[in-house]
C-alpha angles and dihedrals in degrees: 000000000000093000089051091053093048094046096050092044092049093050092051091045090054092048093051093049092053104034101042108076094205089057097039096052090062094064098027089060087062095055118092093205113029115232104199116231092356121113115235105210096193090055090049089051089055092050091051092045092054090054093048093046096046092049095044091245097125129100103197138049116296095244092051100047100086090054092049089053095051098095095042092052092046093053090045096052094041096052096247098118134347119173122196089248091056092045088052091054090054092048093051101037093052092039091231120197117261089248093053091044091050091049093052092046091049091051092050097045119092121220143086122294107280096022094099128051110201125212121204096093125088106267118220116245116267145170124243112239117238114271111253101178141067122230116246093178141335133199122192123190116188114189126200118206131224089270093059094250127118106272104178144347123208123194126190108188124180111198136182116210118234092184132020109292134197099161140036124204130213126190130208136172102234136057091201097088144087119234120208123184109215097183140352104046148333127286125240130204118302120248135193125252125180131284094036095299126133133193144200125203114219117207107223117239086235130005118261124227119211109289095023119122131215133180114223119198125183138155132215118207116195142212118178133219087191131020106265125224113274097252145092119216123190107202132192138167093187132060115278125186128203101013119183115191127184139169116201118199125203111247090236093056111042125169123242093219135006128195131195105226145191119204127185094216147015090271136030136060124313115271091206134015143173127198116238138192126231115256121230091272089057096250144098128234138182130181116208118195091209143351135183135175092356145097119235131175145090141304127189146187123229121211115259114249094359117216092211118118125259 
């Protein structure tokens, strides 16, 4: 199945890079002698290298970076291997449209039809339904990839219904993500809230009566039009109990410093922070007995011009 996903995504990626003039011009401009309708892998390596260098996502000297990318680009364009991180580089470096990005992510994402809701399109405005449950416990795992960007976010949320329930809603702050429900229900289409927030309603696999509990588990996987701030904020306007927060860093892209923070809003600087050390698994965690009307989480600083390998 993995090979099928890689092959079909690679074929579509090659087609986009040759058939869309606004993508093709980026690599054709790097070719001394234009070869019509033929991908020039060295030129593509230079486009990706410029993106990585300009955004501080490199790990080698600027002049060496295109050569270091050669094998990775060859494998991606020939259907041998294409990781989500590499696909994200192509999407961002060539500034692909939301529709094209969503199509590539959909082709590369495993799962049954309907399991995954893709961002990258313009969600229609919507209104968040009233919350009809209490939180028993919630665990959030935010993973940082080898390029230093958020790669995925997994939430395990145990709820207890206080009124009859057929749907559960989750909010997030980007429309450039895929949402996969692992257990508890099936996701609907994303919709836009206010202040840059978005939401997805998950239809429960069976309705809940008052007093009944259900564990919801879902995962966000990201691509980024712009490099996001190096932080993870867990925000709530209601009361939450037994909150377990963790950021996991890739061993090839470790931060120089990490702080546990409290913010008073979705934006702005932290109002309180505490420096933390990475644990043996190269992450940071904090368990909060309760939180309400606040934002808690972590921010971090990445080393400049890291010497880690790609």
